[in-house]
C-alpha positions in Angstrom: 16.8 153.6 86.8 16.2 149.8 86.6 13.9 148.2 89.1 16.8 145.8 90.1 18.7 148.6 91.6 15.9 149.3 94.4 15.6 145.8 95.3 18.5 145.7 97.7 17.4 148.9 99.6 13.7 147.8 99.6 15.1 144.5 101.5 16.9 147.0 103.7 14.0 149.2 104.5 12.2 145.8 105.2 14.8 145.4 108.1 14.0 148.9 109.6 10.1 148.1 109.7 11.2 145.0 111.3 13.2 146.7 113.7 10.7 149.6 114.5 8.1 146.7 115.0 10.1 145.0 117.6 10.8 148.3 119.3 6.9 148.5 119.9 6.7 144.9 121.0 9.7 145.3 123.5 8.0 148.4 124.9 5.1 146.4 125.7 7.3 143.4 127.0 6.2 141.0 124.4 9.8 139.5 123.9 8.9 136.7 122.0 7.1 138.7 119.2 10.0 141.3 119.3 12.4 138.3 118.7 10.4 137.1 115.7 10.5 140.6 114.2 14.4 141.0 115.1 15.3 137.7 113.5 13.6 138.7 110.0 15.1 141.9 110.5 18.4 140.4 110.8 17.8 137.8 107.5 16.8 140.6 105.5 20.0 142.4 106.6 22.1 139.3 105.4 20.3 139.0 102.2 20.2 142.8 101.1 24.0 142.8 100.8 23.7 139.2 99.3 21.4 140.6 96.7 23.4 143.5 96.2 26.3 141.9 95.1 24.4 139.3 93.0 22.7 141.9 91.2 26.0 144.2 90.8 24.1 146.9 92.1 25.9 148.0 95.8 26.6 151.5 96.3 27.0 154.1 99.1 23.3 154.9 99.4 22.9 151.2 100.3 25.9 150.9 102.7 24.3 154.1 104.9 20.7 152.7 104.7 22.1 149.4 105.9 23.9 151.1 109.0 20.5 153.2 109.7 18.4 150.3 109.6 20.7 148.1 112.0 20.7 150.9 114.4 17.1 150.2 115.1 16.9 146.5 115.0 20.3 145.9 116.6 20.7 149.0 118.8 17.5 150.3 119.8 15.9 147.2 120.2 18.5 145.2 122.2 19.1 148.6 124.6 15.6 148.5 125.1 15.1 144.8 125.9 17.9 145.2 128.4 16.4 148.1 129.9 13.2 146.3 130.6 15.0 143.2 132.1 16.9 145.7 134.3 13.6 147.4 135.1 11.7 144.3 136.1 14.4 143.3 138.5 14.4 146.3 140.3 10.9 146.3 140.7 10.9 142.8 142.1 13.2 143.9 144.7 11.3 147.2 145.5 13.9 149.7 144.6 12.2 153.1 144.6 11.3 154.9 140.9 13.9 157.1 140.9 16.8 155.0 141.7 14.9 152.4 139.3 15.2 154.7 136.4 18.8 155.6 136.8 19.5 151.6 137.4 17.5 150.8 133.9 19.2 153.1 132.0 22.2 151.1 132.1 20.7 149.1 129.4 20.6 151.8 126.8 24.5 151.9 126.8 24.0 148.9 124.1 22.1 151.4 121.8 25.2 154.0 122.4 27.7 151.2 122.0 26.2 150.1 118.9 25.7 153.4 117.1 29.3 154.2 117.9 30.4 150.7 116.3 28.1 151.2 112.8 29.6 154.7 112.7 33.3 153.1 112.6 32.2 150.3 110.6 31.2 152.8 107.8 34.7 154.2 108.0 36.9 151.3 108.5 38.2 150.2 105.2 39.7 146.6 106.7 36.2 145.2 107.6 35.8 143.7 103.9 36.3 139.9 104.7 36.3 140.0 108.3 34.8 142.4 111.3 36.4 144.2 113.9 34.7 143.9 116.8 31.3 142.1 117.7 28.8 142.7 114.8 25.7 144.4 116.2 23.3 141.4 114.9 25.6 139.1 117.0 25.3 141.3 120.3 21.3 142.0 119.4 20.8 138.2 119.1 22.5 137.7 122.6 20.3 140.1 124.4 17.0 139.0 122.8 17.7 135.4 123.8 18.2 136.6 127.4 14.0 137.1 128.4 13.4 133.9 126.2 15.8 132.0 128.3 14.6 133.7 131.6 11.0 132.5 130.7 11.7 129.2 129.3 14.7 127.9 131.4 14.3 125.6 134.2 18.1 126.0 135.7 18.0 127.9 139.0 21.7 129.2 138.3 20.3 130.8 134.8 17.0 132.5 136.5 19.1 133.9 139.5 22.0 135.2 137.0 19.1 136.9 134.8 17.5 138.5 138.1 20.6 140.0 139.1 21.1 143.5 137.8 24.8 143.5 138.5 25.3 140.1 136.0 22.8 142.2 133.4 24.8 145.8 133.7 27.8 143.5 133.5 26.8 142.0 130.2 25.9 145.4 128.8 29.0 146.7 129.3 31.0 143.6 128.3 29.1 143.2 125.0 29.5 147.1 124.5 33.2 146.8 124.8 33.1 143.7 122.5 31.5 145.7 119.9 34.1 148.5 119.6 37.3 146.2 120.6 39.8 145.8 118.1 39.3 141.8 117.9 39.2 140.5 114.2 35.9 138.2 113.9 35.3 136.2 111.0 32.7 137.0 108.7 29.6 134.3 107.6 29.4 136.2 104.3 30.6 133.5 101.7 32.3 135.0 98.4 32.9 131.2 97.1 31.6 127.9 98.5 34.3 125.6 98.6 34.6 123.7 101.8 38.7 124.1 101.7 38.5 127.7 101.9 35.4 128.1 104.3 35.5 125.5 106.6 35.5 127.3 109.9 32.4 128.8 108.6 31.0 125.6 107.8 31.9 123.9 111.0 30.7 126.5 113.1 27.1 126.5 111.2 26.8 122.9 111.7 27.8 123.1 115.4 25.3 126.0 116.0 22.5 124.0 114.1 23.2 121.3 116.7 23.7 123.7 119.6 20.2 125.2 118.7 18.2 121.4 118.4 19.8 120.3 121.8 20.0 123.4 124.0 17.3 125.6 122.4 17.4 129.3 123.7 20.0 129.1 126.1 22.3 127.9 122.8 22.0 131.4 121.4 24.5 133.2 123.9 26.7 130.0 123.8 26.9 130.3 120.0 27.8 133.8 120.0 30.8 133.1 122.8 31.8 130.1 120.7 31.7 132.5 117.6 34.4 134.8 119.5 36.6 132.0 121.0 37.0 130.5 117.3 37.9 133.8 116.0 40.6 134.3 118.4 41.9 130.9 118.1 42.0 131.6 114.3 43.7 135.0 115.1 46.4 133.3 117.3 47.0 130.4 114.7 47.1 133.2 111.9 50.0 134.9 114.1 52.1 131.9 114.4 52.1 131.0 111.2 53.1 134.4 110.1 
C-alpha cells in the first residue's frame, strides 16, 4: 500500500494524541495547556479530511477513526473541563462532597451528547455539505474558552455568571441540545474558493478574526453564537426563496 494512504490517518491519530494529552491537563486543571492541545487537535481534525480529499484516499476507516479521535478531543475534554468548573464553584460555596460529586457530574452530559452526535453523524448521509446540529469541535471551543475567560476577564458580570452552577449546567444542557438538534449549520470546508459561492464563509472568517483580535477569549463563545445565528438566518432565507 502506498505511503500517501496512511497520511490522513496519521493526522487523525495526532488529533487523538492531542486530545489525550489535553485530558491529562484538564484533570490537573491546567486549562491553558489543555486548550493549546485541543486547538492543535481540532486543526489536525480539519486537515486530515482536507489531505484525504487532496490525495484522494478517503475511506470508511478514516471516517471511523475521525469520530473516535473527535470523541476524545471534542467529547471527553469539554465534559471534563465543565466537570472541573462546576466542581470548583461547589467547593467555593462549601457544598458537601456527596452532593458535590452529583452536581459536578452534570458536566459529563456534554461527553454523552458529543458521543451521540458523532454516532449519528457517521450514519447521516445529509451532512456532506453542511452540518445537522452543532459540530462537536464548535461545542468544545465554546467550553474550553470558559475557564480562560474566567481567568482573564475583568467584567464582574461575566465572572458572576461563570461562578454560577445554574449558568454552567444551563450551558451544558443547551450545548448538548444544539449538538443533536435538527438545525442545519453551514460547513467551513471549501470545495472551491470563489468568493461568490463562499461569501458567507469568508465573511464569517473575517468577522471572527476581528472579534478575536478585539475581544480575545470572550470572542470565542460569541463567535459560536454568531455561527448559529448566521446559519439560522441562511436557512430562513433559503426557505423563503424556495
